[in-house]
NUVEX-178335 format. One line per 5 residues: number of its first residue (from 1); their letters; for each residue x, y, z of C-alpha. Coordinates in steps of 0.1 Angstrom, whole numbers, plus 5000, padded with zeros to 4 digits. Layout:
N
NUM> A> X,Y,Z; ...
//
This chain:
1037
1> MKKIN> 3273,0744,9057; 3274,0779,9044; 3273,0813,9060; 3246,0837,9048; 3255,0874,9045
6> FLFTS> 3229,0901,9042; 3243,0933,9027; 3223,0961,9041; 3243,0989,9055; 3239,1015,9082
11> VIAFA> 3260,1045,9094; 3285,1041,9122; 3299,1072,9140; 3334,1061,9145; 3356,1031,9154
16> ISLTV> 3389,1027,9171; 3415,0999,9172; 3428,0991,9206; 3454,0966,9221; 3442,0942,9247
21> LTNSL> 3459,0914,9266; 3436,0889,9285; 3442,0860,9307; 3413,0838,9318; 3418,0806,9338
26> HAQLY> 3381,0800,9344; 3355,0796,9317; 3328,0807,9341; 3335,0843,9349; 3348,0871,9326
31> INEFV> 3357,0907,9328; 3332,0914,9300; 3330,0952,9295; 3342,0984,9311; 3342,1022,9308
36> ASNNE> 3373,1040,9320; 3361,1076,9311; 3324,1080,9319; 3314,1115,9313; 3277,1112,9306
41> SFPGP> 3271,1077,9291; 3259,1058,9322; 3249,1073,9355; 3258,1054,9387; 3234,1046,9415
46> QGDYP> 3248,1076,9435; 3239,1102,9409; 3275,1104,9396; 3291,1090,9364; 3316,1065,9377
51> DWIEI> 3339,1042,9358; 3325,1007,9358; 3334,0971,9352; 3310,0944,9341; 3315,0907,9351
56> YNAGS> 3298,0880,9330; 3289,0846,9343; 3289,0821,9314; 3282,0792,9336; 3249,0774,9344
61> EAVML> 3250,0783,9381; 3248,0816,9399; 3281,0828,9415; 3282,0848,9447; 3313,0872,9444
66> GGYYM> 3315,0881,9480; 3351,0873,9490; 3364,0876,9455; 3390,0903,9447; 3393,0930,9421
71> SDVLD> 3421,0955,9414; 3437,0977,9387; 3472,0964,9396; 3480,0928,9386; 3513,0922,9404
76> DPEAL> 3507,0936,9439; 3486,0913,9462; 3484,0942,9487; 3465,0962,9461; 3437,0936,9458
81> YQIPS> 3403,0948,9469; 3380,0921,9484; 3344,0924,9475; 3323,0923,9506; 3299,0894,9513
86> TYPDS> 3277,0915,9536; 3248,0914,9512; 3253,0882,9492; 3223,0887,9469; 3237,0921,9459
91> VTVPA> 3270,0906,9447; 3257,0875,9431; 3259,0872,9393; 3232,0849,9379; 3238,0820,9355
96> GGFIV> 3242,0836,9320; 3239,0870,9336; 3259,0901,9344; 3269,0923,9373; 3283,0958,9373
101> FYANK> 3309,0971,9398; 3317,1008,9400; 3353,1019,9401; 3348,1051,9420; 3367,1047,9452
106> GEASS> 3334,1047,9470; 3337,1013,9486; 3323,1026,9519; 3290,1035,9503; 3281,1002,9485
111> VLNLN> 3292,0966,9482; 3292,0972,9444; 3317,1001,9447; 3354,0994,9444; 3384,1011,9461
116> FKLGS> 3400,1023,9428; 3393,1042,9397; 3403,1032,9361; 3429,1051,9342; 3416,1063,9308
121> GGEQI> 3452,1064,9295; 3454,1026,9298; 3461,1002,9327; 3450,0968,9340; 3420,0951,9355
126> GLWNS> 3420,0918,9374; 3395,0894,9390; 3406,0868,9416; 3386,0842,9435; 3385,0841,9473
131> AQEVV> 3418,0820,9473; 3434,0848,9453; 3436,0826,9422; 3434,0846,9390; 3400,0843,9373
136> DTLTY> 3404,0868,9345; 3427,0898,9337; 3433,0923,9310; 3456,0950,9301; 3441,0978,9280
141> SEQIT> 3453,1009,9262; 3440,1045,9260; 3402,1047,9261; 3376,1071,9246; 3352,1091,9268
146> DVSYG> 3317,1075,9271; 3327,1046,9249; 3329,1012,9265; 3353,0985,9257; 3342,0949,9258
151> RVLDG> 3341,0914,9244; 3323,0913,9210; 3305,0881,9221; 3300,0878,9258; 3329,0858,9272
156> GNAWQ> 3346,0856,9238; 3382,0864,9230; 3375,0893,9206; 3373,0929,9220; 3359,0961,9205
161> SFIIH> 3349,0996,9213; 3311,1001,9216; 3306,1032,9196; 3283,1062,9199; 3256,1053,9173
166> PEMGF> 3241,1082,9153; 3206,1072,9162; 3209,1051,9193; 3235,1072,9210; 3256,1054,9236
171> TASPG> 3258,1017,9229; 3276,1006,9260; 3256,0979,9277; 3264,0976,9314; 3245,0947,9329
176> KSNIT> 3234,0934,9295; 3247,0913,9267; 3274,0930,9246; 3261,0914,9214; 3250,0943,9191
181> LKINE> 3217,0928,9180; 3182,0941,9184; 3148,0926,9175; 3140,0956,9152; 3107,0949,9135
186> FIAKN> 3081,0921,9132; 3047,0911,9117; 3026,0887,9137; 2998,0884,9111; 3010,0884,9075
191> DNGIQ> 2980,0880,9052; 2991,0900,9021; 3026,0912,9028; 3059,0896,9016; 3062,0859,9007
196> DEFGN> 3089,0835,9016; 3109,0815,8990; 3080,0790,8989; 3053,0816,8982; 3039,0815,9017
201> YGDWI> 3028,0844,9039; 3046,0837,9072; 3050,0858,9103; 3085,0872,9105; 3110,0889,9128
206> ELYNF> 3138,0913,9116; 3171,0914,9135; 3194,0945,9133; 3231,0945,9139; 3238,0981,9151
211> GETEI> 3275,0974,9159; 3307,0980,9140; 3315,0943,9134; 3297,0913,9119; 3279,0890,9143
216> DITGM> 3280,0852,9138; 3247,0840,9152; 3254,0804,9146; 3240,0784,9175; 3222,0814,9191
221> YMSDM> 3185,0810,9199; 3150,0825,9194; 3118,0816,9211; 3083,0828,9219; 3083,0808,9252
226> VDEPT> 3100,0824,9282; 3105,0791,9299; 3121,0775,9268; 3145,0801,9253; 3163,0777,9231
231> LYSFN> 3133,0767,9211; 3149,0776,9177; 3186,0775,9171; 3202,0793,9142; 3221,0774,9115
236> PTVIP> 3254,0790,9103; 3245,0826,9096; 3264,0859,9098; 3248,0894,9101; 3272,0921,9088
241> SGSYL> 3277,0954,9105; 3247,0977,9101; 3227,0950,9084; 3193,0933,9088; 3183,0896,9088
246> LIWCD> 3147,0883,9083; 3136,0851,9101; 3103,0835,9091; 3083,0825,9122; 3061,0800,9104
251> GTDND> 3065,0769,9125; 3079,0750,9096; 3107,0735,9116; 3081,0711,9129; 3073,0701,9094
256> PITDP> 3097,0675,9081; 3096,0687,9046; 3114,0719,9055; 3142,0703,9074; 3168,0716,9078
261> DTLHA> 3155,0751,9082; 3180,0779,9081; 3158,0810,9085; 3124,0794,9093; 3118,0792,9130
266> NFKLG> 3098,0764,9146; 3073,0787,9161; 3047,0812,9150; 3039,0846,9164; 3007,0852,9183
271> AGGET> 2987,0880,9168; 2970,0884,9201; 3003,0893,9218; 3032,0874,9234; 3069,0876,9243
276> VLLSY> 3098,0869,9220; 3134,0862,9231; 3167,0864,9213; 3194,0845,9233; 3231,0839,9232
281> TVNTI> 3229,0809,9255; 3202,0792,9275; 3207,0817,9302; 3220,0848,9284; 3193,0870,9267
286> IDSLT> 3205,0894,9240; 3171,0911,9235; 3134,0906,9242; 3101,0922,9237; 3066,0917,9248
291> FGQQT> 3039,0929,9225; 3001,0932,9225; 2973,0927,9199; 2986,0930,9163; 2970,0940,9130
296> ADISY> 2972,0921,9097; 3000,0933,9074; 3010,0961,9099; 3045,0957,9113; 3056,0968,9147
301> GRYPD> 3092,0980,9150; 3117,1004,9165; 3120,1039,9151; 3147,1049,9145; 3163,1015,9141
306> GTDNW> 3177,0999,9173; 3162,1026,9196; 3137,1019,9224; 3109,1038,9206; 3084,1012,9192
311> MSFTV> 3056,1020,9167; 3033,1005,9140; 3043,1007,9104; 3016,1006,9076; 3045,1002,9052
316> PTPRE> 3067,0974,9066; 3103,0974,9057; 3117,0938,9061; 3154,0937,9056; 3156,0975,9055
321> SNVLT> 3158,1005,9078; 3124,1013,9093; 3107,1043,9077; 3080,1065,9093; 3053,1073,9067
326> AGPII> 3030,1102,9070; 2993,1100,9066; 2963,1080,9079; 2969,1046,9093; 2949,1018,9077
331> TEVVR> 2946,0985,9097; 2923,0955,9101; 2914,0953,9065; 2889,0924,9058; 2873,0912,9025
336> EPKFP> 2841,0890,9026; 2833,0866,9012; 2867,0850,9005; 2853,0831,8975; 2826,0853,8960
341> EDTDE> 2802,0838,8935; 2786,0858,8906; 2756,0867,8929; 2777,0880,8958; 2786,0916,8966
346> VIITA> 2820,0919,8982; 2823,0939,9014; 2856,0956,9023; 2860,0969,9059; 2890,0986,9074
351> NVSTS> 2901,1005,9105; 2914,1039,9094; 2926,1066,9118; 2944,1100,9116; 2953,1129,9139
356> ETGLT> 2942,1153,9112; 2907,1165,9102; 2890,1157,9069; 2895,1119,9067; 2882,1104,9035
361> VTLKY> 2885,1067,9027; 2880,1054,8992; 2877,1019,8979; 2891,1016,8943; 2884,0985,8922
366> NAGQG> 2890,0975,8886; 2871,0947,8869; 2887,0952,8835; 2873,0986,8826; 2895,1009,8847
371> YIDVE> 2894,1018,8883; 2860,1028,8899; 2859,1048,8932; 2836,1039,8960; 2836,1062,8990
376> MADAG> 2836,1040,9021; 2810,1047,9048; 2821,1057,9083; 2806,1030,9106; 2821,1045,9138
381> DNMFS> 2851,1036,9160; 2874,1043,9130; 2857,1015,9110; 2849,1021,9073; 2830,0999,9049
386> GTIPA> 2827,0998,9011; 2810,0974,8986; 2821,0960,8953; 2791,0949,8932; 2785,0913,8921
391> MDKGT> 2805,0904,8889; 2803,0878,8862; 2818,0844,8868; 2856,0843,8862; 2860,0881,8866
396> YVNWY> 2893,0892,8880; 2890,0922,8903; 2919,0943,8915; 2913,0966,8945; 2930,0989,8970
401> LEATD> 2922,1015,8996; 2931,1052,8996; 2928,1074,9027; 2934,1112,9027; 2932,1139,9053
406> DAPSV> 2936,1177,9055; 2973,1177,9063; 2972,1170,9034; 2985,1134,9033; 2975,1102,9016
411> TFYPS> 2980,1065,9026; 2973,1034,9004; 2965,0999,9014; 2985,0980,9002; 3012,1006,9003
416> EGSSN> 3019,1005,8966; 2983,1013,8957; 2974,1006,8920; 3009,0994,8912; 3004,0963,8934
421> PLSYQ> 2967,0960,8943; 2950,0931,8961; 2928,0909,8939; 2902,0882,8938; 2885,0861,8912
426> VTDWT> 2847,0855,8910; 2843,0818,8911; 2833,0804,8877; 2830,0769,8890; 2812,0763,8923
431> PQEVF> 2806,0729,8941; 2773,0712,8938; 2775,0699,8974; 2798,0705,9004; 2801,0680,9033
436> DMPFD> 2819,0680,9066; 2845,0652,9068; 2843,0628,9098; 2880,0634,9107; 2905,0662,9106
441> EPSGL> 2932,0670,9080; 2921,0649,9050; 2949,0649,9024; 2942,0623,8997; 2912,0611,8978
446> VYNME> 2904,0583,8953; 2871,0569,8940; 2867,0531,8939; 2846,0521,8909; 2839,0486,8923
451> TGTLF> 2825,0498,8956; 2811,0532,8945; 2827,0548,8975; 2856,0572,8982; 2888,0563,9001
456> TNNDG> 2908,0590,9018; 2935,0594,9044; 2946,0620,9070; 2978,0639,9073; 2997,0638,9106
461> TISNI> 3021,0618,9128; 2996,0590,9128; 2978,0585,9095; 2950,0560,9087; 2928,0552,9057
466> YEIST> 2891,0559,9057; 2863,0547,9034; 2835,0572,9031; 2804,0577,9010; 2801,0604,8984
471> SAELL> 2784,0624,9010; 2813,0620,9035; 2796,0594,9057; 2822,0573,9074; 2818,0536,9063
476> NTLVV> 2851,0520,9074; 2885,0527,9089; 2917,0509,9081; 2939,0515,9112; 2974,0514,9097
481> NGSDF> 2992,0538,9120; 3011,0553,9091; 3029,0586,9091; 3024,0618,9072; 3001,0603,9044
486> EGIAF> 2996,0628,9016; 2979,0609,8988; 2960,0576,8980; 2953,0555,8949; 2942,0520,8939
491> SVNYD> 2959,0496,8916; 2942,0490,8882; 2923,0460,8895; 2915,0476,8929; 2934,0450,8950
496> TIFVV> 2962,0472,8963; 2961,0506,8980; 2990,0530,8974; 2997,0558,8998; 3026,0583,8999
501> EEANW> 3045,0594,9029; 3054,0631,9024; 3085,0635,9045; 3100,0601,9038; 3094,0603,9000
506> KVVML> 3080,0568,9002; 3053,0550,8983; 3036,0524,9006; 3016,0495,8993; 2988,0479,9014
511> NLDGE> 2963,0452,9009; 2926,0459,9013; 2929,0450,9050; 2955,0477,9055; 2984,0453,9058
516> LIGEF> 3018,0463,9045; 3028,0444,9014; 3057,0466,9001; 3072,0501,8999; 3099,0520,8981
521> EVDHN> 3116,0554,8984; 3114,0579,8955; 3147,0594,8946; 3152,0629,8959; 3177,0655,8971
526> QNQVN> 3182,0648,9008; 3187,0685,9015; 3156,0695,8994; 3130,0715,9013; 3102,0695,8998
531> GLEGI> 3080,0665,9002; 3061,0638,8983; 3025,0647,8978; 2997,0631,8957; 2995,0598,8938
536> TIDPE> 2975,0583,8909; 2977,0552,8888; 2976,0552,8850; 2949,0526,8840; 2965,0522,8806
541> TGHIF> 3000,0513,8818; 2997,0507,8855; 3024,0533,8861; 3024,0555,8891; 3024,0593,8890
546> VLGEK> 3035,0612,8921; 3042,0648,8929; 3071,0667,8945; 3052,0693,8964; 3071,0726,8962
551> NNPQL> 3105,0743,8955; 3101,0736,8918; 3073,0711,8920; 3079,0679,8901; 3058,0652,8883
556> IELTV> 3074,0618,8886; 3064,0586,8867; 3073,0553,8882; 3067,0516,8877; 3048,0498,8905
561> NGVEL> 3082,0485,8916; 3096,0520,8921; 3117,0522,8889; 3117,0559,8878; 3107,0564,8842
566> FRTEL> 3103,0601,8839; 3106,0633,8859; 3099,0669,8850; 3094,0702,8868; 3060,0718,8868
571> DFSPD> 3059,0756,8863; 3022,0765,8867; 3022,0769,8904; 3046,0773,8934; 3031,0742,8949
576> VSGIT> 3010,0711,8941; 2990,0690,8965; 2969,0663,8948; 2967,0644,8914; 2942,0622,8895
581> IHPVW> 2938,0611,8859; 2908,0619,8836; 2890,0586,8828; 2885,0595,8791; 2911,0620,8781
586> KTLFI> 2939,0603,8801; 2954,0637,8810; 2964,0644,8845; 2946,0668,8868; 2966,0684,8896
591> VSDEA> 2953,0707,8924; 2974,0735,8940; 2963,0746,8975; 2983,0778,8974; 2971,0788,8939
596> YSLNE> 2935,0778,8944; 2936,0760,8911; 2929,0727,8893; 2953,0722,8865; 2952,0699,8835
601> VTKTG> 2986,0687,8822; 2998,0660,8799; 3016,0629,8812; 3049,0646,8804; 3039,0676,8825
606> EFLRS> 3030,0700,8797; 3005,0726,8811; 2973,0728,8792; 2948,0749,8812; 2936,0758,8847
611> WYIPL> 2904,0763,8867; 2901,0786,8897; 2886,0766,8926; 2871,0782,8958; 2887,0758,8982
616> DQAEG> 2909,0767,9011; 2938,0742,9013; 2927,0718,8986; 2947,0685,8991; 2931,0656,8972
621> VTFGE> 2912,0652,8939; 2896,0623,8921; 2870,0618,8893; 2839,0600,8905; 2815,0576,8889
626> NEHVI> 2820,0591,8855; 2841,0619,8838; 2815,0645,8847; 2818,0642,8884; 2849,0653,8904
631> YMVAD> 2855,0653,8941; 2880,0673,8962; 2889,0674,8998; 2903,0705,9017; 2926,0702,9047
636> RGSKL> 2916,0735,9062; 2880,0731,9075; 2880,0693,9066; 2855,0695,9038; 2845,0672,9009
641> YNFNF> 2834,0690,8977; 2814,0676,8948; 2817,0694,8915; 2801,0689,8881; 2828,0687,8854
646> NFDPY> 2811,0695,8821; 2840,0708,8801; 2851,0700,8765; 2885,0684,8758; 2914,0707,8756
651> EPPAS> 2921,0724,8723; 2955,0740,8719; 2953,0778,8713; 2965,0793,8680; 3002,0802,8681
656> LFINE> 2998,0837,8666; 3022,0866,8669; 3023,0902,8659; 3055,0896,8640; 3064,0928,8621
661> FMASN> 3049,0962,8614; 3056,0995,8598; 3042,1027,8614; 3056,1052,8589; 3053,1039,8553
666> EFAFP> 3062,1067,8529; 3076,1048,8499; 3087,1015,8512; 3058,0991,8505; 3027,0999,8484
671> GPQGD> 2994,0986,8495; 2968,0969,8473; 2949,1002,8469; 2978,1020,8454; 2986,1039,8486
676> YPDWI> 3015,1033,8512; 2996,1023,8543; 3009,1013,8577; 3008,0976,8580; 3009,0948,8606
681> EIYNA> 3021,0912,8599; 3006,0883,8619; 3027,0851,8620; 3011,0816,8627; 3037,0794,8644
686> GAEDV> 3012,0766,8647; 3006,0734,8627; 2971,0743,8617; 2956,0772,8596; 2938,0799,8616
691> MLGGY> 2909,0819,8603; 2911,0853,8619; 2875,0863,8612; 2860,0873,8645; 2894,0881,8661
696> YMSDV> 2901,0916,8672; 2928,0942,8666; 2934,0976,8681; 2960,1003,8688; 2945,1007,8723
701> LDDPG> 2951,0979,8748; 2929,0989,8778; 2897,0999,8760; 2875,0970,8748; 2853,0996,8730
706> AMYQI> 2882,1004,8707; 2887,0968,8695; 2881,0963,8658; 2867,0929,8649; 2881,0914,8617
711> PDTYP> 2852,0904,8594; 2846,0868,8586; 2828,0877,8553; 2856,0861,8532; 2872,0835,8554
716> DSVTV> 2899,0825,8530; 2911,0861,8528; 2916,0863,8565; 2931,0829,8571; 2968,0827,8580
721> PAGGY> 2983,0794,8570; 3002,0771,8593; 3038,0784,8595; 3027,0814,8574; 3020,0851,8574
726> ILFYA> 2991,0875,8568; 2992,0913,8564; 2966,0938,8577; 2967,0974,8566; 2962,1000,8593
731> NKGEA> 2948,1027,8570; 2913,1033,8584; 2900,1018,8552; 2879,0990,8568; 2850,0996,8543
736> SSVLN> 2872,0987,8513; 2887,0953,8524; 2886,0927,8551; 2923,0932,8554; 2920,0969,8562
741> LNFKL> 2917,0980,8599; 2898,1010,8613; 2929,1026,8628; 2963,1039,8618; 2996,1035,8636
746> SAGGE> 3015,1063,8652; 3051,1067,8642; 3057,1084,8676; 3050,1052,8695; 3018,1035,8708
751> SIGLW> 3004,0999,8712; 2991,0971,8690; 2970,0943,8703; 2955,0910,8689; 2926,0893,8707
756> NPSQI> 2907,0861,8700; 2869,0861,8695; 2864,0858,8733; 2885,0890,8736; 2913,0871,8754
761> VVDNL> 2947,0885,8746; 2966,0866,8720; 2995,0891,8716; 3003,0927,8722; 3032,0951,8722
766> TYEAQ> 3039,0987,8731; 3065,1004,8708; 3085,1036,8708; 3092,1061,8680; 3096,1045,8646
771> STDVS> 3117,1054,8615; 3102,1061,8581; 3102,1032,8558; 3118,1009,8584; 3098,0981,8599
776> FGRYP> 3101,0968,8635; 3099,0930,8639; 3107,0898,8657; 3138,0878,8648; 3135,0849,8645
781> DGADA> 3098,0849,8637; 3077,0847,8669; 3107,0852,8692; 3109,0877,8720; 3137,0897,8704
786> WGFMT> 3127,0928,8684; 3147,0950,8661; 3145,0977,8634; 3146,0962,8599; 3157,0982,8569
791> DFTPG> 3153,0949,8550; 3116,0946,8558; 3097,0915,8548; 3059,0919,8549; 3043,0885,8544
796> ASNTN> 3075,0866,8546; 3100,0854,8572; 3120,0882,8589; 3157,0885,8583; 3181,0892,8611
801> PNPPE> 3181,0929,8618; 3214,0927,8636; 3234,0900,8617; 3265,0889,8635; 3298,0901,8622
806> AELFI> 3309,0874,8598; 3337,0852,8612; 3354,0837,8582; 3387,0818,8579; 3411,0811,8551
811> NEFMA> 3410,0774,8560; 3430,0755,8534; 3448,0762,8501; 3470,0746,8475; 3497,0767,8459
816> SNDNA> 3512,0740,8437; 3484,0720,8421; 3500,0698,8395; 3476,0669,8392; 3457,0669,8425
821> VPGPQ> 3425,0689,8421; 3410,0696,8387; 3392,0730,8384; 3359,0737,8367; 3378,0748,8335
826> DDYPD> 3396,0714,8332; 3428,0729,8345; 3446,0724,8378; 3445,0758,8394; 3457,0769,8427
831> WIEIY> 3428,0772,8451; 3418,0788,8484; 3390,0774,8507; 3370,0798,8529; 3353,0784,8560
836> NPGNE> 3322,0799,8577; 3318,0786,8614; 3288,0809,8620; 3251,0802,8622; 3242,0824,8592
841> PVMLG> 3252,0820,8556; 3275,0848,8543; 3273,0862,8508; 3308,0871,8498; 3299,0893,8468
846> GYYMA> 3317,0927,8475; 3343,0910,8497; 3380,0912,8487; 3409,0887,8483; 3445,0892,8474
851> DDLVD> 3480,0877,8476; 3494,0911,8488; 3485,0922,8523; 3498,0958,8521; 3486,0972,8488
856> PEAMF> 3449,0981,8487; 3451,0985,8449; 3460,0948,8447; 3427,0937,8463; 3403,0918,8441
861> QIPDT> 3367,0924,8448; 3345,0892,8445; 3316,0899,8422; 3280,0899,8435; 3265,0892,8401
866> YPDSV> 3254,0857,8412; 3249,0860,8450; 3241,0823,8454; 3273,0812,8438; 3295,0832,8462
871> TVPAG> 3275,0824,8494; 3293,0803,8519; 3267,0784,8540; 3266,0784,8578; 3292,0759,8590
876> GFIVF> 3302,0753,8554; 3330,0760,8529; 3335,0777,8495; 3365,0773,8471; 3379,0801,8450
881> YANKD> 3404,0794,8422; 3436,0815,8421; 3440,0812,8383; 3441,0849,8370; 3409,0843,8351
886> PEWSV> 3381,0863,8369; 3362,0869,8337; 3353,0833,8333; 3337,0827,8367; 3327,0846,8399
891> LNLNF> 3347,0820,8417; 3379,0828,8399; 3404,0853,8413; 3428,0877,8395; 3459,0863,8410
896> KLSGS> 3478,0830,8414; 3495,0816,8445; 3533,0811,8447; 3545,0777,8456; 3577,0791,8472
901> GEQVG> 3557,0811,8497; 3538,0844,8499; 3506,0858,8515; 3468,0855,8513; 3442,0879,8526
906> LWDEN> 3404,0882,8530; 3387,0915,8536; 3350,0924,8540; 3332,0949,8518; 3346,0978,8539
911> QNVLD> 3381,0964,8534; 3383,0954,8571; 3407,0924,8575; 3388,0892,8582; 3417,0868,8579
916> SLTYG> 3452,0866,8565; 3483,0844,8565; 3519,0843,8554; 3531,0809,8543; 3564,0793,8533
921> AQIAD> 3574,0769,8506; 3547,0744,8496; 3548,0708,8484; 3533,0700,8451; 3498,0684,8452
926> TSYGR> 3498,0689,8490; 3475,0714,8506; 3482,0735,8537; 3453,0739,8561; 3438,0743,8595
931> FPDGS> 3430,0713,8616; 3404,0714,8631; 3387,0737,8607; 3390,0774,8618; 3416,0766,8645
936> DTWYM> 3451,0781,8648; 3470,0750,8640; 3481,0744,8604; 3494,0713,8588; 3506,0700,8554
941> MPDFS> 3478,0678,8541; 3485,0651,8515; 3448,0641,8520; 3435,0675,8509; 3398,0683,8511
946> PGEPS> 3387,0714,8491; 3351,0724,8500; 3350,0698,8528; 3361,0696,8565; 3398,0690,8568
951> RYVDA> 3408,0654,8571; 3443,0657,8585; 3450,0626,8607; 3472,0636,8637; 3505,0627,8619
956> VEENP> 3505,0593,8634; 3523,0566,8613; 3514,0532,8625; 3537,0503,8618; 3515,0472,8621
961> MNASL> 3546,0452,8630; 3562,0471,8659; 3563,0509,8661; 3540,0539,8662; 3551,0575,8658
966> KQNYP> 3531,0604,8672; 3529,0641,8663; 3557,0662,8678; 3549,0686,8705; 3548,0715,8707
971> NPFNE> 3541,0722,8671; 3549,0748,8657; 3579,0754,8681; 3607,0779,8685; 3638,0759,8694
976> VTNIE> 3629,0727,8712; 3603,0700,8704; 3596,0665,8716; 3592,0635,8693; 3573,0605,8708
981> FTLDD> 3572,0569,8696; 3562,0536,8710; 3576,0501,8704; 3556,0470,8709; 3589,0450,8711
986> ADHVT> 3625,0460,8717; 3641,0470,8684; 3668,0490,8666; 3654,0525,8658; 3665,0553,8635
991> VTVYT> 3648,0587,8638; 3657,0612,8610; 3647,0648,8603; 3644,0662,8567; 3639,0696,8551
996> ISGTV> 3608,0701,8530; 3629,0693,8499; 3640,0659,8514; 3675,0669,8526; 3686,0652,8558
1001> VTVLA> 3690,0677,8586; 3700,0654,8614; 3697,0618,8627; 3683,0620,8662; 3686,0584,8671
1006> DKYFS> 3703,0553,8656; 3704,0527,8684; 3686,0498,8702; 3655,0508,8723; 3635,0487,8747
1011> NGKHV> 3598,0482,8742; 3574,0509,8755; 3571,0547,8751; 3602,0568,8743; 3606,0606,8738
1016> IRWKA> 3634,0622,8719; 3641,0659,8725; 3652,0678,8694; 3669,0712,8698; 3666,0730,8664
1021> SGLPD> 3684,0763,8673; 3703,0777,8644; 3680,0763,8618; 3660,0787,8596; 3622,0789,8600
1026> GYYFY> 3603,0765,8578; 3588,0731,8575; 3606,0699,8585; 3597,0662,8584; 3608,0633,8606
1031> SIQTS> 3606,0596,8601; 3612,0564,8622; 3629,0533,8608; 3629,0499,8626; 3642,0465,8617
1036> TG> 3608,0456,8604; 3603,0486,8581
//
């Protein structure tokens, strides 16, 4: 379990820390809140402002307090005041409720008045039952005028001052819950507002914590049923002080796929009006409201936050402070039809009102050529209507409303206007026939080639299987009394029916009589808010494909025995709901009810293409008697749809990129006509050549009339090879060459676009000011990262505009090479190996090396005469020879290394140190190097490896007869190191330490050891720095 914090802050006037001592012997009744200095915060029933004390009954039964006692003195029984029982109802505190007594010394006037007043400087309060047994007491310190002091949670142990809020004023709550929460805002009809984490438009309620401390609402309740206040219980959740919490009221708690819900309530709000409760316990209400008819996408909330002033908000502010917007109010917006065809006009109606004169309402729509204004007609009763003309199939239309008045003020619907408009698509694919299904909530669909009929199932707590004709006539019912069926399929030979159970993640197998013959559960996260949905059988393999519905939808491949073969996430839609397989192409077709789409994917889940479908809540899909007929069912409305499917097989689009360009070419790159034109490079990342004749290019992205069509007169000249590049010249010289364009580029910044022959965008970019003779390009080719390139490469692969700073290491060297490594001049020179661990090769021409770290004059600069010869590859090595013969080779240095010890350094072309070391005396024909390569650990290496990875073997000498010796640790060390060895059998052991020249330093052990692991600790204090060796000698060698 986790606590969820929502960090939205509000202003608090002040807070004070007080000391309180409480003593409660009864869990039922509590002194819950009081005011000891009431100046103007809460008037009493007699017109005065008395001190008051609130009693809370946490029990499940009402308690009549007549005969109980109260006092401000805890140790004097004579001071106890007995509450009268003259009017029992007046002194009864209901279950989960509150009662207020007035400490005003006016006991003669009312049974709720006490015979004492409270001391604002601090004193005591006590409550006793009729037997004078203590029920609850407290001792309090100095109080603040008009600020109550009470338990943070009613009946709880924590106390606080209830401050004067800057907007709400006095927050004392005599006779009410102390919990500082308010139902602050809600939407009961969310059509186009905010979406939840699953992409759904649910009703919502916002809670506001106006208090000075966080409120843990774990176990508290919300409900829209007065007689069932505990309908929804909160999982662990905390609302910080001054913060807001959003609860989705979408009824998903009744849907097993969203269990457990944390902030999704198991009820929906009624747009026609109802009552909502927020409760601490079954009997203790924190806040409630009763509302009337609501408007789509218009919230209703408190303004200012937490106050009793409620109003409608055309701009809802979920999880934020409510804001009052000026201008006309736009509500009841409706678009018809929901799925327009190419012959349909679209009618927009809205209720628009204002208190000002001069109201004008404008419908603004954009079908790809910029926004067009339509003045909406006033139909009376604040209703306005506007029309969008019929559009071609597949056209996307964005639209919004603008209302202005003479204030002057303006309101948009949606509130962001053109920055976030509403939209629809004209259907490019309409059903041939639509039929009413003979039952509700159809959710799966499959065509049986042997019977020529459709089989389907229903969703719900009791699910069955139905055989229907292709016109939805019910032919047969298999009563299987299943649960939550969400897909259906047949085995390859049509003798087995497969269905999926959504909530249980089960695949169920039935015979043709509906009898259970097997089932298995698909692996899933038990806490995942998701379900299994859709099933199809691959006729080639007999494998099963099923879908994980939402929250990163998944495609899962299984054997018929439930063995998982493959799983991948689908990224084309927030949800998926049905699946089938193309009978010829063998690709998968998946419907999404939320995205209104049919999607073609490969069997590995690679998205290929999508069709917009005019179905509300599409759930099942199947191909019919051939590949040109496809059927779908929709849950909402319970419909069967028959579509013609006359589409060509998928062809992958060309992978083309605007890859590099120069917008200010003065002298950098001459064009073929002897000028220095701007140029644009196109890169083909695909595996096939692409002929660009018929494609379009432009420096204006939103004006189709400005597009320049590349000629196809000479196809070879405008073909970009697979993996290759082509240059176009932006010189307004289109009459001279098929590679010239009819526009120039602006060095001050503009746009470049590339479109295919259907004017579908292939690539575009908008760039800022450019530098003369510097290109701007992608690196690597086709990537999303762009950079300025002084090393421009028109027609070739781009180089890294921001090469990483080289990380190079002096990795290994030999300072006394007698007969170990012959050099290229048939000598045995000293040598130095450089290691490049980076991802880019580094050309070392211009770099420096030396055997003196402090004298810049001693640095030898590596020649760049032959760049390839002095380039160290990525992850590779290069060897330089310290032989004082630089004239003979670019790999020779002008110094030799000293075998007795000295220094070696490597600098970049700016003489910045890249690596250096100071070493001691060396052993002839033994190198000294890092292991692993590039690490900080150095070793003597008799198995030297110039130009290759170091081959040092962890200094372990293995005696095949008895002993093994391991590397000492730590190494290097300051004063103390540990030498570890292991004996297979008990033996006499001698451990000896030597100098680098072979002189014995000390004998660490010379005795009998038992078998097993042994560690000898060597304290080398007093010895000079340097290299030492150690050996182990046993009786066997």
